[in-house]
N, C-alpha and C positions, 0 to 999 in steps of 0.2 A: 604486486612488482612493477615498476618500469626502470628502466635502463635512463640513465646520464644522459640527458639531452634530449629527450623525448616526450611527447604527450601520454600520458591517463589515457584512462573513459574521455573523450571530448565532452561538447557542455550534454549536461544532462540533468533528472531531477529524479529523487527515489521515492515511493510509494511505502515509506518505512523509515521512521527514526531507524537514523544512523551513532555511530560509539567509531570514532576514527580514532583504532593508535596506532604512532608512527614508529614502527619498533629498529628501521636502519635508513640510515641515507635523509635524504629532506624533500618534502614535497610541497607547494605552491598549490595552495586549493583557491582559485578567484570563487566566487560567493555573490551569488545575481538571488534578486529576490525573487519570490514564484511567479509563475507564471497560469499555475493555475493553482486554484484554492479546495483545499485538503487532497491529496488524491492517496487514492489507496485500494491497494491488491492490480485486478489491470484497471480499475474508473482512473481516468485522466493520465494513462502511459504518456508518458515524452518520445519514446519513441510512434506512436501513435497517432498523438495530433502536433509531431514536430512540424517547426516553419522558419524553413533556410534564413530564410530574415531575421529574424529573432539573434544568429548570431552574430551577424553583420552591426543589427543595434548594441548590443550587450557590450562589445570590442568598441565599436564606438562613442556609449554611453563611461564603459570604466565597468569594473566586479562593482558593486556593492560595498566589498570587504577583501580584503586578500590576506591566510595567514600563509605562514610558514612553518612547516612544521618540521621537529628535529627530532631524535630519536626518545623517547617518552613521552610529546605530549599527546592527548587529545583532543578530538576534532567533534563536539555534538553537533549532528547535523538533521537539521527539525526535517521531516517529510514536504512532498513539495522544492526546498530550497535547489534553488541550479546552482549546478560548478563543474566549475571546471580541473580536475586538477592532472599535475603537470611534471614533468623534474625537468622543465626548460633551462631552468638555474641549474643545474646539480651536476655532479663530477664525479659521483659513484651512484651504483645503484638506489633506486627507493621503493623499500618495504610497507606496506602498510596492512592491518588487521581491520576491518570495518565486522565489528558486532552490529547484527538490528533487532532491537526490541519493537517483539509484539505492542503494538497500542492495538487500546478494545477500542469500537463504537460504538453505538449504536445497533449502526445493523449490525455487528456482528449479535449482538443479543439480537437484533429479529429474528434471522436467518437459524437460530437456534432453532427459537421458541417456535415455526412455521417447521424446523426440521420433526422438532418432538411431537406431531401431528400424525406422524407414520402409526403412529402406537395406537391410533382414535380409527376402525374398520371403516368410518366413512370417507376414510381419506385415500383406499387403499378402491374401493369402488368407481367402478367399471364406467367411464362416459362415454356414451357410446359414439359413434363414425356423425352422429348427425348433429350431438354436440356440439362438435367441431364447426359447423358450417357457418359459412361467414354470418348470415342473414341470424341463425340461433347460439355465437359467439356470448355474443354481450349477456344474453340470457345467463349461459354457462359461466359465465365471470361469476356474475352477481349473488349466485347461487353459492358459487368457491369462494368469494368474499365471503356472503353470507355465515355460511359456516366453519371458516374462520377464524368472522369474530365471536363464534359461537362459543368453539373449540378455547377460545382465547379466555376467554369471558369465565372461565370455567378451572384455569388451568389453580392448580396449590402454587399462589408465591414461593410459601419457602421454600417447598418442594425443587421447585424448579432455579429458584435463585441456590443450592445447595450441588444441584447437575453440573448450575454455569458456572461457582468455582470449583469443581471438580475437572470441568472443559479446562477451560484458564489455565489451569495450571499445567496441566495434561499436555494437549494439545501443542504437536511439535512441527504437524505439515507446513512449510514452506508457501505450502496453496492454502494454507488458514490464514493467513499473515494476515 
């Protein structure tokens, strides 16, 4: 909700695909091409990378596109696109809903493949403190990598595919986006 003649969230980008549905009033969306390639979850967040001179440049160059939403309009906002939503020209309160769509990326599959290794007792064996010493850590990493390759090579792909499909349908946590 943005009051008339006010700024919504200032310039930023999101790590997810958003479907913006305008419910009441109007809202102007100034859209700018992505500053980073394919932000995802906590990786490449605008709040972590922000540089104030970007805003000056965007204001100087102007938006790639400006969209004025009225009630019933829908805006598909791909992840990474910089946007500056505001109601500075509106005469009534602007209300919109943003629906977040979970996009699956190869990292999502990889995290679950590695996570399934907990079922293999070799991955639950204790690494002694000496294995974390700077001199021996490279060996620990190499041994773990070899263990992971061996584990992944032995996975039943059909069984894992069914488990990943169920996970894709059931996961609801924002942390898992």
